[in-house]
N, C-alpha and C positions, 0 to 999 in steps of 0.2 A: 624563406624558410622551408626545409624541405619534410614535408609532411608527408610519413612514408604510410603506406594504407594498408589497414589489417585491423581486425573484429577484435574488441578487447571481450574475452571471458574473464569476470570475475574470480579467480581461483579462490575455492574455499568460503567464496563470500566476499572477498578483500577489495572495498572498491580505491584501491589508492594503484597507482599503475607503478609497478617493479621493474617494468623494462619502460624505457626512453618513448617508446612509439605503440601508438594504439592507432585504432579506427578502421573502418571496413568501406569500401565503395568499391561496384564492379559493375561494367554497362551501364545501364540507364537508373536499374535499382540496385543499391547495396544487399548483397546476401551473406547471411552470417556465415561466416568460418570460423571454428573456436579457436583461440589459441591461449592456452592456456598463462596466464603472467607466471612470475617466477618469485618465490619468498627471497627475503635475502640471507645471504648467508653470515651475518653478524647479528649481535643479539637487538632487538627490534628499535630500541630506541634511538637508533642511527638515523637521522634524519635523509642521509644520503640514498637515493635510490638505484638498486643495485642494476648491474646492466644484464641482458640477457644471458643465461650460461647457457652452454654446450653441453648436450645430455653426455652420460659417458655411454661408451661404447663396450657392450661386453663381449667378451670372445664367443665367438661364432663357430660352430661346429661343419667340418667340411660338407659343402652342399650335396645334397642326392638329386640328379635331374629330374623332374616330373614332367606330364604328359604337359601341353600347351594347351587349355581349356579351350572350347568354342567359344567362339566371339559372339557374345549376345546384344543386338542391336541396343542403342539407347531408347528408350520410349518416348513415344512424344508426349509432352505434357499437355493435360486434357486443357479446353481454353476453355476460363468462365465465361458465363452470358451477363450481358448488359439487360439491365431494367428491374424493373419489380421495388418493392417496399418493403424495407425493413421496420417490424414495430415492434416495441419493447415499452415496458412499465418502470416507472417510481414509485414510491410509497408514500413519500413526502414532499412539499412542495419544493422546499430549498433545492432541493437535486434539480429543479425544474426553471428555476427561477434565476438561482444565484449566476453570476456572470465572471466573479472574481475567483480564481484557482486559489490565492491567496487569504481567504474567507473562513474565519474558522467555523463558521455557522453554515458554511457552503461547499468546503473544498472536494466534497464527494459526489457534486455537480459534474466532474468531468466526463459523467457516461457523456453529456453532449457537448463539453465544451474539447474532448479530444477529437472529435469529430470536426469542430470549425477551427481548430488551434492546431499547432505542432511544439513538440519539445527541441531542445537541440539534440537530446541524446536520449534514448529512451532502453528498459529493461524489456528484452522479450519476454511474451507473456507466461510462455510454458516454462521458462529456463531464467529465471531473473537474475541469475550471476553472470547474463551475458549482455552486456552493454551494447546497445547497437546506435547506427546514426539514425540522424532526422536531420534539422535544419542544420545541424553539424555534419560533415562529411568525412571529418578528420580530425583526430585530436591525439596531442602531448606534453608530457611534463618536462619541464626543465627546473632548473635552480635546485637540485635536490628535491624534485617534488613540490615546491611552493608557488610553482607557476604552473599553470594548464593553459595552454593555447590553443584554439577551435577555429579552424579551416571551414568558414560558413558556405552553405550553398549558394551559387550567383543563381540570380536571373528568377529567383522564385518571388511571387508576388502577391499582396494580398488581394483578397477579392473586391476593393476599392480601385484595385488599379495599382496602388503604389506600391513601390520596390520592397522587400524587405532587407534588412543590413543589418549589420552589428548594432545602429545605435537602438534598434529596435530590441535585441537581445541586452544590452545594456541597458535598457529602460527597464525591462523585465526582472531582470535579474538585480537591481539596483530597487525594486518595490517589492520582490521578496525577502530580500535578505535585510533590507535595512529601514525598511519602514517603521514609522514609530507610531499607529495605529495600533493598539491590543488588539481589536477585532480583524484587523490584517496580515495576522502575522503566525499562519498556521505553517508556512514553511521555512522560518524562519531556523529553526533547530538544524534542519536538513542542510541549510549554508553556512553552518555557522564558523566554520572555516574559512570563509571569503571576507576578507578583507577589502578588495577593491575590484572594480570592473574595468577595465579599459578597450573602446572598440579602437582597436589599432588604425584600420583603413575598414572599408564597407565590407568587408567578407573575410575579417580577422578579430577573435575577440581574445582577450588575455586577462585569465582571472590571476589574482595577485592572493594567497593562502597565507593563513599567519605561522601555521604549521603544517607540516606532512599530517594527511587525514586518511585514515582508514576508510573513511566512508560517506568522503565527499561527492564522490563521481558516481555513487549510487543512488546518493540523496538529489545532486544534478538531474540524474535519471528519472526519477521519480514523476510518475503521473501527474503531478500537481502542479510540476514547474513547467509551466508554459509560458509561449512567448506571445506578448500582445502589443500591439501597432503604436509605436513612441506617438502618431501623429494624433491620436485620439487618447490623452491623457487621463489616467485617472488620479483624483477622483472627479476633477473639473470637467469631464465630459465623460462619465461611468456610465451616466444615463444615456447618451446617445448611442455608447457602445452596445449597450443592453438592446435598446431597441433596433438596432442595425449593426450588427456585428461583423467588424471586417477581419476574416482570417485567412490563414495561410492551408489551414487543412481540406481532409478530404468533399469534406459538407459543405455548406454556406445555408444559414437560417433561412427559411423563404417566410414562416410563421410564427409566432410567438402568444400563444393565448395565456396569460400568466395563471399558474395556478389550475391549468387545464391541457396544454399541451404544448408541444415545440415540434414542428415541421423544419428539417432538412432538405435541402437537394444538393443530386450531384454539383461537386464545383470542377467544370469542364477544364480548369487552368492548373488541376494540383499537379505538383510534379512529380509524382512519383510511378511506375511501371511495375510489373511483375518479374517474374523470371521468364516469363516466357514471351516479354515485351509488352504487353498490355497494358492500357492506360488505366490508373485506377480512380477513383473505386468503379465500382460496379453497381452497386444498385442506383434505381434513380432516385429513391428517397429513404429518410428515415423520419419516422414518427413515432414521437416519446411520448407517453400518455401518463397522468397522474391517475393512478386507483391507489386509493387506499385503502380498501379494505383486500383483502387476504383472498378470501373467498372469492370475491368477484374476478381476482387477477387470474383464480384459477379456472373459473370460468371463461373468462377471455380467453386464455394460452387452448382448453379444450376446444373452443368453438371454432379457434382460427383469427379470433380478433388480435390477437399479440400474436406473432411466431419467434419471436425470441424472449424465454423465460432466463434472462443472462446477465442480471444488475449484478445488486449486492446480497443476494443470496436470501430473501423477504420473498420473491416472485412464488415460492412452491415449497414445501414441507416434506421433508423426505416420506410420511406415511401418505403421502397424496398419490407419491408416483406409481404406484398400482394401477390405480384408476388411471392416472396421465397416461402411461404406456396402453392401455383399454381401450381409449377415446382417440388418441393420436397416433396414427399410423405410422409405426418406424421412427417414431420420435428419437432423439438424440439426446444421453442425458449422461451428467458426470457428478460425481457425490466428493465433498474434501470437506474440511474442518477447517479452513482459514483463520476462524474468526476466534479471537478468547474474549471474554466478558467477564471484568474484573470489577472489584468493587472498590471506590475510589473514596478514602477516608478525608475529612476536610481536619483540617489543624485548630478547629475549635472545642471547646469542650462538649462532651468529653471525649471524643475522639483523638484531642490532641494529646492524651496519654496512652501511650503505647501499650500500657496492660489492658485498656479497654479495645482497643484495636484487634492485637492479639485474641484476647478474649472471642471478639466478633467472628473473628475468622474463624478460630477454632470450632466454635459452635457449630458452625452451618454443617449441615451433612450433605456434602458433595456430591455423594453416592445415591443420595436420595433425591438431592437437584436434578442429576442428569438423568433419571429414571423419569421425573414429574416433567421434564423439558425433552422435547421431540424425543423419548423413549430411548434412552442409551444411546443413542444415533454419535455423538460427539467421542470423539479423541477423549480417555482419560488417562492420568490426569493432566489438566492442563498445566500451563505455566508461566514465567515471563516473557520467554523465548520459544521457539521453534524446537523442539528437542531432535536427537537423534532416530528416534523412531518415528517421526514426520517426515524426516528428509532435512530438518534445519542442522545447523554447523555450531550454534552457541547457546542452544537449552542446556539445562540439566536434564540429565538421563533420567526416564519413568521411576527407574528403582529409589533414586535419592530421594524424589520428590515425594512418593509413597510413605517417605519415614520424616516428614516436615510437619509438625502439627497442624493440624486443620486437616489432613489429606491422607492421614493414619487412619486403621483398619484394626480391631471395631473400634467403634467412636465412641465406646462409652467412657474410655480412659480421658478423651479430648473434652468430651461436656464436664466431665466433674474439672478438670482443671480449667474451664474456660470460666466458671461458675465460682473457684475461687479467685480468680483474678478480678471478675467483677467485682466481688465484696474488697479485694484488698485496694482496688481504685476507689472501694465508695460510691458503686452504682446500685442500687437497689432497683433490680430488674420489673419489682413489681409495680415502682414506681415511675420508669423511666421509657418514655417513647422515642424510638429511632426515626427520623424520617428518612426514606429510600427515594430517592432521586430516579426515575427512567424516561426512556424517549419514546413515547407514541407514535406512530402503530408500531415501529421495530422490536421494542426489546417489552412490548405491555406484557406478552405473556411469558416472558423470561422474570420478569420484574414481580409478577403475580406469584408465581413458582416459588422464587427467592423468598418472598414476604409470609406464605405459606410455611416453608423449612424453618426460616428464622420463629414463626409464631408457636409452632410443634414444639421448637425447642426453647419456650420461654420468654423468649423477646420480643415485647411488642414492637411493632411497626406500623406506621404511616405512610402508606405507598401515595407516590406523587407520581403519575404521571402526565410528561407536558411535549407537547409538538415542540418540535424539532429548534424553532426560533424562540421560545421561550426558554428552552432549556439551557441553550447553548448561552443565552444571555444569564441565567442563573448562575451555571459553573464557573464564566467568566470572572466573574463577579463573589466569586466563592461563597454563595449564596446557596450551601446545600450542606448538609451532614453525612450521609451517606450517599454516593453516587454509581449507580449501575451502566459501567462505562464501558463500549463498545473498543476494541485495539486491534481493528485488522489491520495485518502490514501489508507493506509494498513490495518490503524487499525482505532477504533474509540476514536484518542488519539490526543493532540494538537502536540504532540513533532511528530509524522507522517506526517503532515501536516501544520497548520498555522505555527509552529515554525520552521522548514526547511527553512521558507522565511524570519522570524525577527528576529530570536535569534542571539546574539551575537557569529560571526564564522560559522554560520550553512552554509548548502550545497550552499541553494540557496538564503541565504542573499548577493545578486552578489553586492549591491553597501556599503554591510557592514553599513546599519543601525544601529544605536544604540540611546537609548535612557534610562535617569536611572530610571525611574516611570516603563518603558517597562520590561527592565532587572529587576528588584523587582519583580514585576508580574510573570514575567516568573521563577524565584528563587520561589518563594511563592508557587508557584501552583504544582512543582515540588515534592516540601516537605511536600505537604499536603496531606495527605491518607486518611482522611474523605472525601466521595465524594460529599458531599452535601457544605463544606467549599472550596474543589478543583473548586468546579461547581460556585460557587460567584466571586472568585478570576480569572476563566478564563471568564466569563462575563465583568468582569472589564478590563481586557485584551482586548478581542471584542472589545469594546467600546472606549478603546484607540487607538486602529489601525483604526477605522474609523473616529477617530478625525484626525489622524497622516496620514494617506493612504499613507505608503510604499508602500503599495499593494490592489487594490481593486477587490473585487471578483465582477466579471464579467456576469455569465451565469452557471446554470448547464446544464452540458452536459450528454444529453439522449444517451442511448446506446444499442442495442439489438444485443445479442448474439444465435447462433444457431449451432444445430448438427443435421447431419444426423438420421433419425430415428433407425438404427441399432446401434449406441452409446450407450453403458447401463451404467449406475451409473457414470453417469456425470453430476455434479451439475451446471449447467448452472446460476442458479437463485444463487447470491451472490453480498452481498453490496459493493463488491470494487474492483475496476479494476486489480491489483497486489495482488495475493494471491496464498497460497498454490492450489488454485483448478490448477493451473497449472501443476504439479508435475501428472502426468498421470498415477499412479500406480495403480489404481483401474478401469481405465475404460477398456472394454472390446466392442468386436465387435460382436454382436448375427446374426452371418450369417451362 
């Protein structure tokens, strides 16, 4: 099979290959060269994948000779230095101790897992529309977009010396896509189009899809879809792997102190090099510490005990950045609003009544909530998907959201209508208390701010703050009434964000909400490969959700990332919380 070499750029965020040839490989280490995919010339429902189109050639005026510019020598790339220790923090023990990226309670443990393991393909951390090679060096679609074949790198070894093969990739994808344990279903919605995984030979993997899928390639490239060794099978040997993880990644675990820290050391057999031909990675080790208290984290960064406050946006808060700049010379800083906090409703009474859900959403003063939480630093208004103002391609524009009940100003009309809806639904606010569930410590302050806003509006709230393990067990069993839910995206695609909370069978659709019209729109957008038509369907879907309100956007959560001045080639500026950024293979210490 002639798999030609070419990096795929996911044009308009569309994760279906519209040209038959994709992938990139050059020299020792692939370097991305963007190549936009083509949109089909026919309406989007066709299953055939359109061939690459030659661009139209515009008429060209008679050229005018111009002086030949003086040749400028290509600068010699600066060589990175080897050595030193990267130090980071996680705020909950599940991010430190979980070893399975399919686990709904610990998938975010990819901060360490991405350094021990690899993906088949992954999204560029700064431009997540670009899909780059990892353990797969090239790939192509066939059969009208229903078969994806990946050519895997040869000669890659696990840290226990065994060879990585297609059998490992099949084992990993079978677990991620077809597992029966609900606690290990985190990645199933991303791989929902997958019907069969075939290890054709040691270095060729074939993925059979049930249909053309607009989101599958991006889902496959998400940071959570990691490759595990088939010779240490889960769950039989999960405890063995947790104690001594065999990986292909740039670092390997040296010491794990449960609930305290994890130390990783350089993998000398790692298969990648940088553009200058230097063997990756550069740091001698990575140390990840569990520090629950945010003020203690601030102190650790100011003192240099951690040099990368670059986890999931809880290490520092925006109003601390001035003192950080004062105390940490030449600190590197980046800001973003990559995360939306949502209010998820249970399908139990009284929130099984759409009038109650609408009333609760309308009575929340989101402008006041934005002021109380991180002092108006987040983007407003929040939405189900990233809108054009934030660089997204599928979200509704700001002007439309500001006309939705619950987001309108002045607030008085919404308040009045909300109270009428409560009365119509038979809910006596004076005698009703709503339970609000939130994770601590991550959302403790936001939970308190939301509870105060609701109480000030006349709604009685009982705030329940739970650690992540207990909270995830509660929500997975639909044991909640109102849930303050995070929804940090890893790609600009609804399959990795909104659909996780509303699609039938999705990992975060805890109350199993389902509606035939919503299901129809979800299915239609997934098989629609024309970006404009898909956008239209997704706009309909978002409007349907503002009407049904199984989940209601509350606030865009602002985050700040920071790194010590001596950390080089660290891309702090990124659009999403979880990404390939956390694989620290290229970061080096300039000391």
